[in-house]
MDTraj code that builds the backbone (N, CA, C; nanometers):
import mdtraj as md
import numpy as np

residues = "MET MET THR GLY PHE PHE GLU THR LEU ARG ILE GLN ARG TRP ASP ASP HIS ARG TYR TYR HIS HIS SER ARG VAL ASN GLN ALA LEU HIS LEU LEU SER ALA VAL SER PHE VAL CYS ALA TYR MET MET MET PHE LYS GLU PRO ALA LEU ALA ALA LEU LEU GLY TRP LEU VAL SER MET THR SER ARG GLN ILE GLY HIS LEU VAL PHE GLU PRO LYS THR TYR ASP HIS VAL ASN GLN ALA THR HIS GLU TYR LYS GLU GLU ILE LYS VAL GLY TYR ASN LEU LYS ARG LYS ILE VAL LEU MET THR ILE TRP ALA LEU SER PRO LEU TRP PRO LEU VAL ASN PRO THR MET LEU GLY LEU CYS GLU ALA PRO ALA THR TRP LEU ASP PHE ALA ARG HIS VAL GLY TYR LEU TRP LEU VAL ILE GLY VAL GLY GLY LEU LEU PHE ARG VAL VAL GLN LEU PHE ILE ILE LYS ASP VAL GLN THR GLY LEU VAL TRP GLY THR LYS ILE ILE THR ASP PRO PHE HIS ASP ILE LYS LEU TYR HIS ARG ALA PRO ALA ALA LEU MET HIS GLY ASN PHE ILE ASP HIS SER LEU ALA GLU TYR GLY GLU TYR GLU ALA ASP PRO VAL ASN ARG".split()
xyz = np.array([
    [-0.6470, 2.3293, -1.2980],
    [-0.5803, 2.2642, -1.1858],
    [-0.6208, 2.1168, -1.1740],
    [-0.7506, 2.0871, -1.1934],
    [-0.7959, 1.9495, -1.1850],
    [-0.7324, 1.8641, -1.2936],
    [-0.7105, 1.9241, -1.4144],
    [-0.6435, 1.8505, -1.5202],
    [-0.5031, 1.8105, -1.4760],
    [-0.4318, 1.9044, -1.4145],
    [-0.2996, 1.8744, -1.3623],
    [-0.3037, 1.7704, -1.2525],
    [-0.4068, 1.7741, -1.1686],
    [-0.4223, 1.6776, -1.0597],
    [-0.4341, 1.5362, -1.1153],
    [-0.5244, 1.5156, -1.2097],
    [-0.5465, 1.3815, -1.2632],
    [-0.4291, 1.3344, -1.3486],
    [-0.3602, 1.4270, -1.4143],
    [-0.2407, 1.3894, -1.4896],
    [-0.1303, 1.3442, -1.3945],
    [-0.1134, 1.4154, -1.2834],
    [-0.0138, 1.3756, -1.1835],
    [-0.0506, 1.2418, -1.1218],
    [-0.1800, 1.2189, -1.0980],
    [-0.2260, 1.0908, -1.0448],
    [-0.1939, 0.9775, -1.1418],
    [-0.2167, 1.0011, -1.2695],
    [-0.1879, 0.8992, -1.3708],
    [-0.0387, 0.8674, -1.3752],
    [0.0437, 0.9701, -1.3654],
    [0.1885, 0.9505, -1.3686],
    [0.2347, 0.8740, -1.2450],
    [0.1840, 0.9113, -1.1272],
    [0.2224, 0.8407, -1.0047],
    [0.1824, 0.6942, -1.0118],
    [0.0637, 0.6658, -1.0634],
    [0.0188, 0.5273, -1.0758],
    [0.1066, 0.4495, -1.1737],
    [0.1382, 0.5113, -1.2863],
    [0.2187, 0.4432, -1.3875],
    [0.3609, 0.4197, -1.3371],
    [0.4191, 0.5188, -1.2703],
    [0.5535, 0.5013, -1.2156],
    [0.5560, 0.3905, -1.1103],
    [0.4533, 0.3857, -1.0272],
    [0.4446, 0.2814, -0.9253],
    [0.4363, 0.1439, -0.9906],
    [0.3584, 0.1323, -1.0967],
    [0.3411, 0.0053, -1.1660],
    [0.4711, -0.0376, -1.2355],
    [0.5305, 0.0510, -1.3116],
    [0.6450, 0.0111, -1.3934],
    [0.7715, -0.0092, -1.3106],
    [0.7846, 0.0594, -1.1987],
    [0.9038, 0.0455, -1.1158],
    [0.8932, -0.0677, -1.0136],
    [0.7741, -0.0946, -0.9607],
    [0.7617, -0.1789, -0.8423],
    [0.6718, -0.3006, -0.8572],
    [0.6289, -0.3326, -0.9793],
    [0.5366, -0.4455, -0.9938],
    [0.5717, -0.5324, -1.1140],
    [0.6981, -0.5736, -1.1214],
    [0.7418, -0.6626, -1.2286],
    [0.7012, -0.8071, -1.2000],
    [0.7028, -0.8464, -1.0731],
    [0.6745, -0.9839, -1.0349],
    [0.5252, -1.0138, -1.0409],
    [0.4907, -1.1220, -1.1091],
    [0.3501, -1.1629, -1.1146],
    [0.3013, -1.2082, -0.9764],
    [0.3919, -1.2653, -0.8951],
    [0.3532, -1.3028, -0.7591],
    [0.3176, -1.1778, -0.6803],
    [0.3985, -1.0752, -0.6942],
    [0.3696, -0.9474, -0.6290],
    [0.2362, -0.8917, -0.6771],
    [0.2111, -0.9006, -0.8069],
    [0.0845, -0.8525, -0.8615],
    [-0.0334, -0.9322, -0.8050],
    [-0.0178, -1.0647, -0.7940],
    [-0.1256, -1.1483, -0.7408],
    [-0.1510, -1.1166, -0.5935],
    [-0.0441, -1.0918, -0.5183],
    [-0.0600, -1.0540, -0.3783],
    [-0.1255, -0.9164, -0.3664],
    [-0.0953, -0.8278, -0.4605],
    [-0.1622, -0.6974, -0.4621],
    [-0.3112, -0.7133, -0.4932],
    [-0.3444, -0.8111, -0.5768],
    [-0.4858, -0.8384, -0.6040],
    [-0.5562, -0.8845, -0.4775],
    [-0.4938, -0.9781, -0.4043],
    [-0.5496, -1.0228, -0.2762],
    [-0.5630, -0.9051, -0.1799],
    [-0.4583, -0.8229, -0.1734],
    [-0.4610, -0.7056, -0.0869],
    [-0.5740, -0.6114, -0.1255],
    [-0.5897, -0.5891, -0.2543],
    [-0.6918, -0.4953, -0.3024],
    [-0.8323, -0.5430, -0.2683],
    [-0.8588, -0.6714, -0.2916],
    [-0.9920, -0.7260, -0.2627],
    [-1.0221, -0.7164, -0.1134],
    [-0.9236, -0.7503, -0.0294],
    [-0.9469, -0.7433, 0.1152],
    [-0.9600, -0.5991, 0.1625],
    [-0.8872, -0.5068, 0.0981],
    [-0.9022, -0.3650, 0.1324],
    [-1.0427, -0.3164, 0.0985],
    [-1.0963, -0.3570, -0.0160],
    [-1.2320, -0.3167, -0.0532],
    [-1.3320, -0.3708, 0.0490],
    [-1.3107, -0.4946, 0.0937],
    [-1.3963, -0.5502, 0.1989],
    [-1.3844, -0.4689, 0.3275],
    [-1.2610, -0.4286, 0.3593],
    [-1.2387, -0.3481, 0.4800],
    [-1.3080, -0.2125, 0.4677],
    [-1.3035, -0.1538, 0.3479],
    [-1.3726, -0.0272, 0.3260],
    [-1.5210, -0.0413, 0.3556],
    [-1.5801, -0.1511, 0.3100],
    [-1.7238, -0.1715, 0.3301],
    [-1.7562, -0.1959, 0.4771],
    [-1.6641, -0.2591, 0.5494],
    [-1.6857, -0.2865, 0.6909],
    [-1.6618, -0.1640, 0.7789],
    [-1.5921, -0.0659, 0.7247],
    [-1.5487, 0.0491, 0.8046],
    [-1.6647, 0.1221, 0.8704],
    [-1.7796, 0.1274, 0.8054],
    [-1.8916, 0.2055, 0.8561],
    [-1.9580, 0.1408, 0.9780],
    [-1.9561, 0.0060, 0.9851],
    [-2.0213, -0.0640, 1.0954],
    [-1.9216, -0.1207, 1.1955],
    [-1.8085, -0.1698, 1.1471],
    [-1.7092, -0.2334, 1.2343],
    [-1.5703, -0.1793, 1.2028],
    [-1.5409, -0.0550, 1.2397],
    [-1.4107, 0.0037, 1.2038],
    [-1.2918, -0.0721, 1.2625],
    [-1.3059, -0.1237, 1.3840],
    [-1.1949, -0.1979, 1.4452],
    [-1.1680, -0.3267, 1.3680],
    [-1.2748, -0.3983, 1.3328],
    [-1.2601, -0.5213, 1.2557],
    [-1.2053, -0.4917, 1.1169],
    [-1.2489, -0.3814, 1.0586],
    [-1.1975, -0.3410, 0.9277],
    [-1.0469, -0.3155, 0.9337],
    [-1.0023, -0.2502, 1.0412],
    [-0.8597, -0.2230, 1.0576],
    [-0.7810, -0.3523, 1.0756],
    [-0.8363, -0.4480, 1.1501],
    [-0.7699, -0.5773, 1.1671],
    [-0.7546, -0.6483, 1.0332],
    [-0.8602, -0.6475, 0.9536],
    [-0.8535, -0.7083, 0.8202],
    [-0.7542, -0.6341, 0.7319],
    [-0.7591, -0.5007, 0.7388],
    [-0.6723, -0.4199, 0.6549],
    [-0.5245, -0.4437, 0.6819],
    [-0.4887, -0.4540, 0.8092],
    [-0.3484, -0.4742, 0.8438],
    [-0.3060, -0.6199, 0.8320],
    [-0.3850, -0.7121, 0.8870],
    [-0.3442, -0.8524, 0.8917],
    [-0.3434, -0.9184, 0.7545],
    [-0.4347, -0.8801, 0.6664],
    [-0.4426, -0.9424, 0.5341],
    [-0.3934, -0.8474, 0.4254],
    [-0.4543, -0.7292, 0.4185],
    [-0.4257, -0.6387, 0.3078],
    [-0.2821, -0.5874, 0.3090],
    [-0.2399, -0.5317, 0.4217],
    [-0.1067, -0.4730, 0.4283],
    [0.0030, -0.5785, 0.4278],
    [-0.0164, -0.6885, 0.5003],
    [0.0888, -0.7908, 0.5043],
    [0.1103, -0.8549, 0.3678],
    [0.0026, -0.8903, 0.2978],
    [0.0171, -0.9511, 0.1655],
    [0.0804, -0.8523, 0.0678],
    [0.0437, -0.7268, 0.0797],
    [0.0970, -0.6234, -0.0090],
    [0.2471, -0.6051, 0.0111],
    [0.2893, -0.5975, 0.1369],
    [0.4307, -0.5711, 0.1645],
    [0.5172, -0.6956, 0.1459],
    [0.4630, -0.8141, 0.1698],
    [0.5369, -0.9366, 0.1391],
    [0.5684, -0.9423, -0.0103],
    [0.4717, -0.8989, -0.0919],
    [0.4950, -0.8956, -0.2363],
    [0.6129, -0.8087, -0.2732],
    [0.6233, -0.6934, -0.2088],
    [0.7327, -0.6013, -0.2383],
    [0.8656, -0.6500, -0.1791],
    [0.8622, -0.6907, -0.0537],
    [0.9850, -0.7228, 0.0176],
    [1.0467, -0.8546, -0.0263],
    [0.9636, -0.9530, -0.0612],
    [1.0139, -1.0877, -0.0893],
    [1.0227, -1.1177, -0.2385],
    [0.9197, -1.0839, -0.3136],
    [0.9094, -1.1329, -0.4509],
    [0.9515, -1.0326, -0.5581],
    [0.9485, -0.9044, -0.5275],
    [0.9835, -0.8063, -0.6300],
    [1.1356, -0.8035, -0.6503],
    [1.1838, -0.8125, -0.7751],
    [1.3284, -0.8117, -0.8005],
    [1.3944, -0.6838, -0.7501],
    [1.5122, -0.7005, -0.6899],
    [1.5897, -0.5852, -0.6405],
    [1.7137, -0.5615, -0.7277],
    [1.7230, -0.6343, -0.8382],
    [1.8376, -0.6199, -0.9280],
    [1.8177, -0.5001, -1.0200],
    [1.9135, -0.4788, -1.1093],
    [1.9048, -0.3658, -1.2023],
    [1.7817, -0.3800, -1.2910],
    [1.7056, -0.2739, -1.3030],
    [1.5818, -0.2719, -1.3815],
    [1.6164, -0.2330, -1.5251],
    [1.6287, -0.3346, -1.6125],
    [1.6663, -0.3079, -1.7510],
    [1.5524, -0.2424, -1.8283],
    [1.4292, -0.2679, -1.7893],
    [1.3144, -0.2086, -1.8582],
    [1.3167, -0.0563, -1.8444],
    [1.3384, -0.0098, -1.7214],
    [1.3380, 0.1343, -1.6940],
    [1.4780, 0.1932, -1.6828],
    [1.5807, 0.1076, -1.7012],
    [1.7203, 0.1509, -1.6923],
    [1.7454, 0.2264, -1.5606],
    [1.7141, 0.1571, -1.4524],
    [1.7260, 0.2200, -1.3200],
    [1.7722, 0.1160, -1.2183],
    [1.8553, 0.1582, -1.1265],
    [1.8966, 0.0705, -1.0176],
    [1.7887, 0.0690, -0.9092],
    [1.7933, -0.0328, -0.8257],
    [1.6993, -0.0393, -0.7140],
    [1.7171, 0.0811, -0.6219],
    [1.8428, 0.1199, -0.5998],
    [1.8716, 0.2341, -0.5129],
    [1.8117, 0.3627, -0.5683],
    [1.8185, 0.3800, -0.6991],
    [1.7612, 0.5001, -0.7623],
    [1.6099, 0.5024, -0.7438],
    [1.5455, 0.3872, -0.7643],
    [1.4000, 0.3810, -0.7503],
    [1.3571, 0.4089, -0.6063],
    [1.4359, 0.3601, -0.5106],
    [1.4068, 0.3876, -0.3705],
    [1.4199, 0.5368, -0.3399],
    [1.5175, 0.6007, -0.4042],
    [1.5431, 0.7427, -0.3782],
    [1.4324, 0.8316, -0.4307],
    [1.3758, 0.7971, -0.5463],
    [1.2766, 0.8845, -0.6092],
    [1.1333, 0.8459, -0.5729],
    [1.1154, 0.7393, -0.4933],
    [0.9814, 0.6938, -0.4567],
    [0.9025, 0.8062, -0.3903],
    [0.7834, 0.8351, -0.4411],
    [0.7020, 0.9434, -0.3871],
    [0.6475, 0.9079, -0.2496],
    [0.5957, 0.7890, -0.2359],
    [0.5345, 0.7492, -0.1103],
    [0.6310, 0.6802, -0.0169],
    [0.5889, 0.5662, 0.0358],
    [0.6723, 0.4901, 0.1285],
    [0.7632, 0.3951, 0.0506],
    [0.8945, 0.4225, 0.0506],
    [0.9875, 0.3262, -0.0072],
    [1.0063, 0.2119, 0.0923],
    [1.0913, 0.1151, 0.0574],
    [1.1031, -0.0037, 0.1417],
    [1.1503, 0.0296, 0.2831],
    [1.2426, 0.1238, 0.2960],
    [1.2918, 0.1611, 0.4290],
    [1.1805, 0.2228, 0.5121],
    [1.1022, 0.3117, 0.4513],
    [0.9913, 0.3737, 0.5249],
    [0.8849, 0.2697, 0.5596],
    [0.8622, 0.1753, 0.4661],
    [0.7633, 0.0712, 0.4923],
    [0.8056, -0.0163, 0.6103],
    [0.9338, -0.0478, 0.6189],
    [0.9829, -0.1293, 0.7295],
    [0.9606, -0.0572, 0.8625],
    [0.9848, 0.0738, 0.8642],
    [0.9609, 0.1516, 0.9857],
    [0.8123, 0.1478, 1.0229],
    [0.7255, 0.1708, 0.9245],
    [0.5809, 0.1705, 0.9493],
    [0.5336, 0.0340, 0.9966],
    [0.5797, -0.0723, 0.9305],
    [0.5372, -0.2067, 0.9678],
    [0.5908, -0.2461, 1.1057],
    [0.7081, -0.1945, 1.1416],
    [0.7628, -0.2219, 1.2751],
    [0.6766, -0.1556, 1.3819],
    [0.6369, -0.0307, 1.3573],
    [0.5465, 0.0388, 1.4507],
    [0.4166, -0.0391, 1.4657],
    [0.3629, -0.0852, 1.3525],
    [0.2390, -0.1627, 1.3553],
    [0.2558, -0.2922, 1.4347],
    [0.3645, -0.3657, 1.4101],
    [0.3855, -0.4951, 1.4745],
    [0.4057, -0.4823, 1.6251],
    [0.4698, -0.3730, 1.6668],
    [0.4979, -0.3546, 1.8092],
    [0.3833, -0.2874, 1.8851],
    [0.2913, -0.2257, 1.8126],
    [0.1863, -0.1457, 1.8769],
    [0.0978, -0.2239, 1.9740],
    [0.0681, -0.3550, 1.9526],
    [-0.0152, -0.4262, 2.0508],
    [0.0482, -0.4368, 2.1887],
    [0.1785, -0.4113, 2.1974],
    [0.2422, -0.4150, 2.3293],
    [0.1879, -0.3050, 2.4204],
    [0.1456, -0.1931, 2.3611],
    [0.0952, -0.0819, 2.4414],
    [-0.0284, -0.1208, 2.5224],
    [-0.1356, -0.1730, 2.4586],
    [-0.2516, -0.2125, 2.5403],
    [-0.2225, -0.3313, 2.6315],
    [-0.1176, -0.4097, 2.6012],
    [-0.0810, -0.5174, 2.6931],
    [-0.0186, -0.4609, 2.8203],
    [0.0678, -0.3621, 2.8025],
    [0.1346, -0.3007, 2.9171],
    [0.0418, -0.2054, 2.9903],
    [-0.0369, -0.1297, 2.9134],
    [-0.1279, -0.0316, 2.9723],
    [-0.2667, -0.0549, 2.9133],
    [-0.3481, -0.1423, 2.9750],
    [-0.4768, -0.1827, 2.9168],
    [-0.5710, -0.0675, 2.8858],
    [-0.5619, 0.0418, 2.9609],
    [-0.6506, 0.1556, 2.9333],
    [-0.5891, 0.2528, 2.8334],
    [-0.4667, 0.2257, 2.7892],
    [-0.3949, 0.3126, 2.6957],
    [-0.4021, 0.4586, 2.7406],
    [-0.3477, 0.4811, 2.8611],
    [-0.3418, 0.6141, 2.9221],
    [-0.4801, 0.6741, 2.9435],
    [-0.5776, 0.5892, 2.9724],
    [-0.7118, 0.6378, 3.0008],
    [-0.7962, 0.6652, 2.8785],
    [-0.7502, 0.6251, 2.7610],
    [-0.8262, 0.6492, 2.6382],
    [-0.9427, 0.5523, 2.6218],
    [-0.9368, 0.4393, 2.6909],
    [-1.0434, 0.3405, 2.6807],
    [-1.0502, 0.2603, 2.8097],
    [-1.1544, 0.1814, 2.8237],
    [-1.1658, 0.0932, 2.9394],
    [-1.0762, -0.0294, 2.9196],
    [-1.0286, -0.0836, 3.0290],
    [-0.9475, -0.2046, 3.0206],
    [-1.0310, -0.3178, 2.9608],
    [-0.9757, -0.3906, 2.8641],
    [-1.0535, -0.4985, 2.8006],
    [-1.0842, -0.6105, 2.8983],
    [-1.2087, -0.6580, 2.8942],
    [-1.2515, -0.7659, 2.9845],
    [-1.2274, -0.9024, 2.9215],
    [-1.2240, -0.9072, 2.7871],
    [-1.2039, -1.0334, 2.7159],
    [-1.1003, -1.0119, 2.6060],
    [-1.0557, -1.1233, 2.5467],
    [-0.9619, -1.1134, 2.4348],
    [-1.0265, -1.0467, 2.3138],
    [-1.1586, -1.0610, 2.3002],
    [-1.2290, -0.9933, 2.1913],
    [-1.2229, -0.8423, 2.2101],
    [-1.2410, -0.7978, 2.3347],
    [-1.2282, -0.6553, 2.3646],
    [-1.0863, -0.6071, 2.3340],
    [-0.9878, -0.6874, 2.3711],
    [-0.8484, -0.6523, 2.3439],
    [-0.8245, -0.6397, 2.1934],
    [-0.8806, -0.7339, 2.1160],
    [-0.8645, -0.7295, 1.9710],
    [-0.9272, -0.6027, 1.9128],
    [-1.0411, -0.5626, 1.9668],
    [-1.1055, -0.4400, 1.9197],
    [-1.0201, -0.3179, 1.9519],
    [-0.9609, -0.3159, 2.0698],
    [-0.8728, -0.2051, 2.1054],
    [-0.7520, -0.1987, 2.0116],
    [-0.6956, -0.3139, 1.9804],
    [-0.5841, -0.3189, 1.8860],
    [-0.6294, -0.2715, 1.7485],
    [-0.7501, -0.3112, 1.7093],
    [-0.8030, -0.2684, 1.5806],
    [-0.8147, -0.1175, 1.5711],
    [-0.8674, -0.0557, 1.6751],
    [-0.8774, 0.0913, 1.6755],
    [-0.7383, 0.1556, 1.6749],
    [-0.6444, 0.0942, 1.7460],
    [-0.5076, 0.1455, 1.7462],
    [-0.4459, 0.1361, 1.6077],
    [-0.4690, 0.0246, 1.5392],
    [-0.4164, 0.0077, 1.4034],
    [-0.4836, 0.1034, 1.3056],
    [-0.6099, 0.1341, 1.3304],
    [-0.6785, 0.2319, 1.2459],
    [-0.6119, 0.3680, 1.2584],
    [-0.5771, 0.4066, 1.3802],
    [-0.5071, 0.5335, 1.4033],
    [-0.3705, 0.5329, 1.3353],
    [-0.2986, 0.4199, 1.3449],
    [-0.1670, 0.4104, 1.2825],
    [-0.1788, 0.4212, 1.1307],
    [-0.2800, 0.3564, 1.0738],
    [-0.2995, 0.3621, 0.9288],
    [-0.3314, 0.5019, 0.8794],
    [-0.4278, 0.5654, 0.9442],
    [-0.4649, 0.7021, 0.9051],
    [-0.3493, 0.7975, 0.9334],
    [-0.2830, 0.7779, 1.0472],
    [-0.1706, 0.8636, 1.0823],
    [-0.0557, 0.8508, 0.9839],
    [-0.0268, 0.7274, 0.9411],
    [0.0798, 0.7067, 0.8435],
    [0.0491, 0.7727, 0.7111],
    [-0.0777, 0.7680, 0.6713],
    [-0.1191, 0.8334, 0.5471],
    [-0.1047, 0.9847, 0.5572],
    [-0.1595, 1.0426, 0.6645],
    [-0.1558, 1.1873, 0.6812],
    [-0.0131, 1.2383, 0.7013],
    [0.0697, 1.1602, 0.7713],
    [0.2081, 1.2006, 0.7938],
    [0.2819, 1.2173, 0.6621],
    [0.2684, 1.1197, 0.5718],
    [0.3397, 1.1292, 0.4442],
    [0.2804, 1.2387, 0.3557],
    [0.1489, 1.2577, 0.3610],
    [0.0865, 1.3654, 0.2827],
    [0.1429, 1.5009, 0.3245],
    [0.1463, 1.5257, 0.4550],
    [0.1998, 1.6532, 0.5046],
    [0.3482, 1.6647, 0.4728],
    [0.4202, 1.5539, 0.4841],
    [0.5632, 1.5546, 0.4509],
    [0.5850, 1.5920, 0.3048],
    [0.4998, 1.5401, 0.2165],
    [0.5098, 1.5747, 0.0742],
    [0.4731, 1.7207, 0.0504],
    [0.3781, 1.7732, 0.1293],
    [0.3486, 1.9167, 0.1214],
    [0.4767, 1.9974, 0.1401],
    [0.5596, 1.9543, 0.2349],
    [0.6794, 2.0299, 0.2732],
    [0.7940, 2.0092, 0.1749],
    [0.8223, 1.8811, 0.1415],
    [0.9402, 1.8534, 0.0582],
    [0.9114, 1.8629, -0.0914],
    [0.7839, 1.8544, -0.1298],
    [0.7460, 1.8655, -0.2713],
    [0.6537, 1.9862, -0.2886],
    [0.5245, 1.9600, -0.2915],
    [0.4237, 2.0651, -0.3003],
    [0.2893, 2.0065, -0.2596],
    [0.1893, 2.0915, -0.2432],
    [0.0590, 2.0482, -0.1938],
    [-0.0063, 1.9485, -0.2893],
    [0.0013, 1.9759, -0.4195],
    [-0.0637, 1.8866, -0.5153],
    [-0.0044, 1.7470, -0.5110],
    [0.1275, 1.7362, -0.5015],
    [0.1915, 1.6047, -0.4955],
    [0.1404, 1.5260, -0.3763],
    [0.1276, 1.5914, -0.2597],
    [0.0775, 1.5247, -0.1409],
    [-0.0666, 1.4812, -0.1546],
    [-0.1517, 1.5704, -0.2076],
    [-0.2931, 1.5370, -0.2242],
    [-0.3129, 1.4251, -0.3254],
    [-0.2349, 1.4295, -0.4330],
    [-0.2440, 1.3253, -0.5358],
    [-0.2018, 1.1913, -0.4779],
    [-0.0909, 1.1903, -0.4035],
    [-0.0453, 1.0642, -0.3460],
    [-0.1478, 1.0086, -0.2473],
    [-0.2054, 1.0931, -0.1637],
    [-0.3082, 1.0483, -0.0715],
    [-0.4275, 0.9886, -0.1442],
    [-0.4694, 1.0547, -0.2524],
    [-0.5792, 1.0037, -0.3344],
    [-0.5427, 0.8699, -0.3957],
    [-0.4202, 0.8588, -0.4432],
    [-0.3736, 0.7336, -0.5031],
    [-0.3799, 0.6191, -0.4033],
    [-0.3314, 0.6425, -0.2821],
    [-0.3292, 0.5369, -0.1814],
    [-0.4711, 0.4897, -0.1481],
    [-0.5638, 0.5837, -0.1319],
    [-0.7018, 0.5489, -0.0959],
    [-0.7707, 0.4726, -0.2078],
    [-0.7414, 0.5079, -0.3329],
    [-0.8089, 0.4452, -0.4475],
    [-0.7301, 0.3294, -0.5068],
    [-0.6101, 0.3023, -0.4577],
    [-0.5278, 0.1941, -0.5117],
    [-0.5985, 0.0585, -0.5144],
    [-0.6764, 0.0210, -0.4107],
    [-0.7422, -0.1110, -0.4168],
    [-0.8278, -0.1293, -0.5419],
    [-0.9051, -0.0293, -0.5780],
    [-0.9911, -0.0405, -0.6957],
    [-0.9071, -0.0447, -0.8240],
    [-0.8031, 0.0382, -0.8283],
    [-0.7164, 0.0420, -0.9456],
    [-0.6375, -0.0876, -0.9586],
    [-0.5917, -0.1438, -0.8462],
    [-0.5130, -0.2668, -0.8499],
    [-0.5963, -0.3854, -0.8978],
    [-0.7229, -0.3905, -0.8612],
    [-0.8095, -0.4983, -0.9099],
    [-0.8197, -0.4921, -1.0615],
    [-0.8350, -0.3726, -1.1151],
    [-0.8428, -0.3542, -1.2595],
    [-0.7108, -0.3899, -1.3259],
    [-0.6004, -0.3567, -1.2588],
    [-0.4686, -0.3716, -1.3190],
    [-0.4144, -0.5138, -1.3101],
    [-0.4427, -0.5833, -1.1983],
    [-0.3752, -0.7092, -1.1717],
    [-0.4690, -0.8304, -1.1660],
    [-0.5902, -0.8180, -1.2161],
    [-0.6835, -0.9298, -1.2061],
    [-0.6413, -1.0500, -1.2900],
    [-0.5511, -1.0291, -1.3862],
    [-0.5043, -1.1407, -1.4689],
    [-0.3791, -1.2070, -1.4120],
    [-0.3230, -1.1528, -1.3053],
    [-0.1972, -1.2057, -1.2512],
    [-0.2071, -1.3522, -1.2077],
    [-0.3127, -1.3962, -1.1367],
    [-0.3198, -1.5379, -1.0988],
    [-0.3192, -1.6312, -1.2199],
    [-0.3905, -1.5944, -1.3255],
    [-0.3924, -1.6787, -1.4456],
    [-0.2539, -1.6838, -1.5096],
    [-0.1838, -1.5706, -1.5099],
    [-0.0482, -1.5677, -1.5653],
    [0.0446, -1.6592, -1.4871],
    [0.0307, -1.6610, -1.3543],
    [0.1127, -1.7485, -1.2706],
    [0.0833, -1.8956, -1.2996],
    [-0.0423, -1.9278, -1.3235],
    [-0.0788, -2.0657, -1.3534],
    [-0.0163, -2.1131, -1.4833],
    [0.0143, -2.0188, -1.5728],
    [0.0806, -2.0521, -1.6989],
    [0.2322, -2.0404, -1.6883],
    [0.2833, -2.0204, -1.5664],
    [0.4271, -2.0164, -1.5467],
    [0.4924, -1.8838, -1.5780],
    [0.4130, -1.7765, -1.5878],
    [0.4681, -1.6437, -1.6176],
    [0.4915, -1.5692, -1.4863],
    [0.6155, -1.5684, -1.4398],
    [0.6460, -1.5101, -1.3099],
    [0.6903, -1.3643, -1.3178],
    [0.7249, -1.3180, -1.4371],
    [0.7647, -1.1786, -1.4567],
    [0.6759, -1.1167, -1.5631],
    [0.6302, -0.9942, -1.5384],
    [0.5435, -0.9234, -1.6331],
    [0.6302, -0.8627, -1.7429],
    [0.6504, -0.9401, -1.8505],
    [0.7351, -0.8930, -1.9600],
    [0.6662, -0.7863, -2.0448],
    [0.5356, -0.7689, -2.0270],
    [0.4657, -0.6666, -2.1050],
    [0.5141, -0.5276, -2.0684],
    [0.5767, -0.5128, -1.9506],
    [0.6297, -0.3820, -1.9121],
    [0.7356, -0.3338, -2.0102],
    [0.8040, -0.4276, -2.0746],
    [0.9086, -0.3905, -2.1699],
    [0.8516, -0.3240, -2.2946],
    [0.7187, -0.3360, -2.3138],
    [0.6561, -0.2766, -2.4313],
    [0.6362, -0.1266, -2.4158],
    [0.6532, -0.0756, -2.2927],
    [0.6267, 0.0649, -2.2655],
    [0.7547, 0.1323, -2.2196],
    [0.7963, 0.2347, -2.2902],
    [0.9198, 0.3035, -2.2567],
    [0.8989, 0.4290, -2.1753],
    [0.7818, 0.4910, -2.1844],
    [0.7560, 0.6174, -2.1163],
    [0.6272, 0.6070, -2.0371],
    [0.6106, 0.6955, -1.9406],
    [0.4930, 0.6902, -1.8551],
    [0.3663, 0.7257, -1.9293],
    [0.3799, 0.7862, -2.0498],
    [0.2594, 0.8244, -2.1229],
    [0.1762, 0.7040, -2.1625],
    [0.2398, 0.5859, -2.1746],
    [0.1644, 0.4657, -2.2083],
    [0.0708, 0.4308, -2.0938],
    [-0.0433, 0.3739, -2.1279],
    [-0.1436, 0.3413, -2.0277],
    [-0.1427, 0.1901, -2.0023],
    [-0.0891, 0.1420, -1.8880],
    [-0.0796, -0.0016, -1.8635],
    [-0.2140, -0.0702, -1.8507],
    [-0.3184, 0.0048, -1.8173],
    [-0.4496, -0.0566, -1.7975],
    [-0.5021, -0.1118, -1.9298],
    [-0.4686, -0.0457, -2.0401],
    [-0.5240, -0.0832, -2.1693],
    [-0.4355, -0.1803, -2.2477],
    [-0.3390, -0.2423, -2.1804],
    [-0.2515, -0.3333, -2.2545],
    [-0.3266, -0.4631, -2.2863],
])
top = md.Topology()
chain = top.add_chain()
for i, resn in enumerate(residues, 1):
    res = top.add_residue(resn, chain, resSeq=i)
    for name in ("N", "CA", "C"):
        top.add_atom(name, md.element.get_by_symbol(name[0]), res)
traj = md.Trajectory(xyz[None], top)
């Protein structure tokens, strides 16, 4: 079973890379996102609210800007797939789901503004720093909730292993992305805006890390 788990993880990672990371700008933004996520992971034990603020304001925004703005939405000649097809088969959050999640995140600070105690869950903030901490804890709940929601959803529409693998992938993506995209800034400096090396791989069995 563990062999199947890691094989499914490898396939999910490779599909995510080959379908959604053609743009070197997107790859560089994923590198920034990954490094800041690793910092947030380290901060989580002492300052979870601050870690959540870093995770959402830097890690998630840079990551999603890469997908929404810089990643090509035209026909994918490398994988012979339309953008619509890739959105349909996406295991995790496709662009539509991401927009919904990011909208919830962006609007969530309105809750502690309207109801400072958040229905009695916390004390009313005395300073803006207290307010920021409350927002940080709220964003932490949204982040964990978004992860668990999709995992359980995959349990239902796919199977348990697919959900567990995807959850594992999301948690470990920062470390994998650093390994995968650490050369992206140098490529951009040389004027390489599209990762043409993807054309060298026709099937998911190829390992992009070792290119």
